[in-house]
N, C-alpha and C positions, 0 to 999 in steps of 0.2 A: 566575742559579738563581734562580727564584722561592722564597717563603716553604714553598708549599706544598709542592715537588719537593724539598725538603732535609727536610721533616718527614716525607714518605714514604721516601728512603732512608734517614733515621735511623730509619727504624721497620725496613725493610728488613733492617737491620745489623745492632740488639738483635735480630730474631726472627731470624737468622740466627746470631749470640754462642749465643741460648739455647738453639738446637735443636742446636748445637756441645757446648754443656756438656752439654743432656741425654742427648745421644748417650755422651759419654764418660761422666755416670754410670751408661749404661744397661751399657758395657763392662765397668767397673769391678767392677760388682754380677754380672754375668753372668760374672766373671773369680772373684769368690769364692766364688759356687756350684760352678763350676768345681774349685776348689780344696777346698774340701769334701769335693764326693762323691768326688777323687781319694783324699783323706786315708782317709772311710771304705769306698773298696772298698779303699784297703791292710792299713787294718786289719781286715778280713773277710778278706781273702787269706791275710793273714798270719797272723792266728788260727786257720784251716781247714786253712791248710798245715802250722801247730805239733801240732795234732787228728791228722792225718791219719799222722804220724810213729806216735803208739801204734796206729792201727788197721793199717798195714803191715804191726806187729809182731805183730797179732793180741791186742791188750788188749782187756777187756771189761772195766767197772766195773759190778758190781751194787750195791753198796750193801749196809751193814751194817744190825742194828738199833740204834738210837742211841734213847734215850725223854728225853733232854736239855729240860731247862725254859729262858727266856730269860730273864735279870735283869732288864733291862728296864731298863738301868742308864749309856745311851750307851756301851757297851766292849762287847767282844763279848770272850768268852775260848774258845780250842780249844785241843784235844789233839793236839797230831802224832806221829805216830809212822812209826818209821823199821823198816819187815818187815828181819827177817832171817834167818836158815836156820832148813828146815824141821827138827823137834826132834821125831822118832818122831811122824811125818805130822800135825803141827801147827808152825803157823808162831809162832814167840817176835819180840821188839821187841830192836832194834839201837842205836833211840832213842829215847828216848818226854818229848819237852818239853810245856809248857804255852805260850803264845802266847797273848797280849792286846795287842787294837789300842781307844784310848780317841778314839773319835769326835768329839769335845768339845776333849781336849789334842793329839791329832794326834800320840798317842804311841804305842810300839811298844815292848812287851815281851816276852821270851823267858825262861822257865823251864827248866833241864836238871836232867833227874830221872834219878839213877843207877840204874842198872837192876840192882842188885844190892840195893836197899834190900829187908829184908823187912817186908813188909805183913801185916796180917788179910784176908781177902780174903773177903768174903759166901757161906757154901754151902761152903766149899773149907779146907783147912789152909791155915796161916799158909806163905807163899813168896817167894821174890824176886819181884820187881815184874814184869819182863821175862817172867815166865811169863805172867803174868795172859789178855794179848791171845790166848795159847793155848790158854785155856781157857773163853772166853764171848766173847772176840771187844770190843770197841770198848765194849758197852752195861755190859759186865761191867769194863773198864779203867775207864770213866768213874765204876762205885759205889766201886770201888776208891782212886779218889782223892777221892770227892766222903767216902766213911768215913775215909779216913785223914786226910786234908788241911785237910775241911770246905770245898773248892772247887767249885764246883757250876760244871761245863765245859759249855760251849753247845753246841759244835761239834766234828767230829773232821776231822782228813786224815790217811790213813794215805798213806807213797810208798815203792817198793821202791826196788833197786838200780837197777832199767834209768830208773826214773824220774827219777834223782839224774843219771847221768850223761847220759842225752840232753838231759835240761835244760841240764846245763853245756856240752855241744858247742853247742848254742843261742846260749847267753849270750855264747861266743867259741869258734869252732870253733878257732880257736889255744892254747886254754888260758886258765884263770883264773891272776894271779898269785900267787903262795904264796909265802910265808919258811919253807919246809921246817927244822926245828927243827935238826935230826941226820938222819944217814942212816940207812934204815928197810930192811927188807928181809924180816923175819920173821913168817911167818904172814901175809903178806898177799899179794896173785897181781902184784906189782912189784918193782922195785930204788928209792927215791928217795934222793938224793942232798942233804948238805945244801946250802942254799943258798936266794937267791930266782929262782926258774925259773915257769915257763906250764904248768899240769898239765891236761892232759884231762880228761875226767870218769870214766874209769877209776883214774888214779890220785890223781886229787882225793878220792874216795870213800876208794883205801888208807889214803892221808893222814888225813882223820876216823876211819877206823876201825881204826887201828894202837893196838895198849894191851900192847903186850910191853916193857915196860922198867918202872921203878919204879913211873913211879905208876899205872901200869894204867888204870885206867877213869876213871881223877881225870884224867890225863893229855889222854884220848881227849875225853871231854867237854870239856875246855877246846879243844882244837885244831878239833871239831865248830863254835862259838861262832867260833873265828878261818877257819875254813872257809864259814861262812854272811855274815861279815861283807866277807870278801872278794869272794864271789859279789854281796853288797849293790852292793857300790862298783864291780862291774861293767857292774850293769842301772840304775846310775843316770845315768851316765855318758853323754856324749853320744850315742855310738852304741849303747850298752843299751838307750835310751830309746825310739829308732828299734825295735828290736830285740820292744818290748816284747808287742804284739800273740803273735810267733810263742812267744816263750817260754809267753808266758799259756796260749796253744792247746797246745803242750807239753804245759807242766805239766797242765792239763784233761784232757787225754789219758791220763794215766798214772794219778794220782790218784784215790783215792776216798776222798769226803769228802762230808759234811749239809747243805755250804753249796751251795746255788742258786749258777746262772750268775752271776744279779746282783748275790747279796751278794760272790759273792767279786770281781766288779770295783769293784764300790763302795770296799771296804773299800783292795784294792790302787792304786784311784786315786786316793783319799783320801789313801794313805800316800804315793803317788809324787807327788801335787803340791804337797801341804800341809804331810805330816807331818816331827816332827825323824826326821832318818835317823841319828841316834844312839843306837841301839836298848842301852834296859834290858839290863841280862843278869842270872841269878844262878843257881844251882849247889845245891842240893838233895843230902846235906846240908850245912850249914853247918860251918867248920872248927871242931874240937870240941866236936861237938853227936854224934858216934856213936861206935862203936867197931867193930870184928870181931869177929867170932860163926860159930863151927863149930857147924852143925847137923849131923840125922843123916841125913835126907830132902833138905834144900837146897844140902851142900856151908858151903863159909863165905860169910857173908854181912852187909849193913850194918846192925846195929842201931842203929837212928837215935831219939834224943830226939825227938818226934811233936811234945810240945808248944813247943817250943819253934823249931822248922821251920815248923810250922803256922801259928805267929802272925808268923816273920818273912816267910812265904809270901802271908800276906793285909795284910799291910802291905803290903810290894813293890806289891803288885797295886791295894791299893785307893789309894795315894798316888798324887798325880801330880810329876812335876817341878818345874811352877809352880807347884804347890802352895806345896812345900820353898821355893821359889827367893823368893814375898810373905812365905813365914812369916820367912826371913834378915833379908829387906829391914825387914817389919816390926820383928824385934828388934835 
């Protein structure tokens, strides 16, 4: 074989190898695009499946008047409301919480507000804070929190019992693992036994709402935080992450919120992907900052030291863990 023939043969072999590599790269790129398309379709249809759960049960969310102003501080402060029973034609609130997500520090904080706290209500007689929603909805409750605690709430989320139960059942149809602290049955629609077990949405709600013991509402608030922590652990597990689109769809289908879908997704994905999963919690009133008081129109209420509690609440929401750690390291 002469040199010219050898060079031609080498060129042909090189051309064949190059074409093979290009073809392989093409298949790899095509495979990546196909995988991305499958993932996007899975997210879309899973989310729609969650939304349909609420639609099939006739749920329609129309929104409420809410005149909040954005703080523009890199954080989002949200009022979370759990709707309670109808009382003389109006809904009261079984749960009142303030949630805050710090986009810069990737920290989530949660404040439980005792529902029997005696508050000033603009335009109305002073009453328990759980009655405010029935008087003027989320807008009046926002005003009450601003007036009594000097905290500007930027968004709201309202959740009813059906939303909680359906979402829990999507998170894990077999139930969420919870350590039931004692036997419970009085004034709840089920009977719970002490010990670690998996509770479905209905039973988990009953556990979170139980208050017929010596702790009363204080015990209930503590259990609510325990339940939220257990649900969070379930969601951030491998199986829970895969279900996240359907979980979000179910939640969005049932809850009423001032947040847009885009805002909700941005916050949840930021927290799920990069956020500190150890959620800081706080309960108001603080220990030794309140007393029980009997009133003629509102019954037994919590008479709270607002100056002390408001200062503690502001410090809790405005300070970040990372800042505290940095200060400790500097010292």
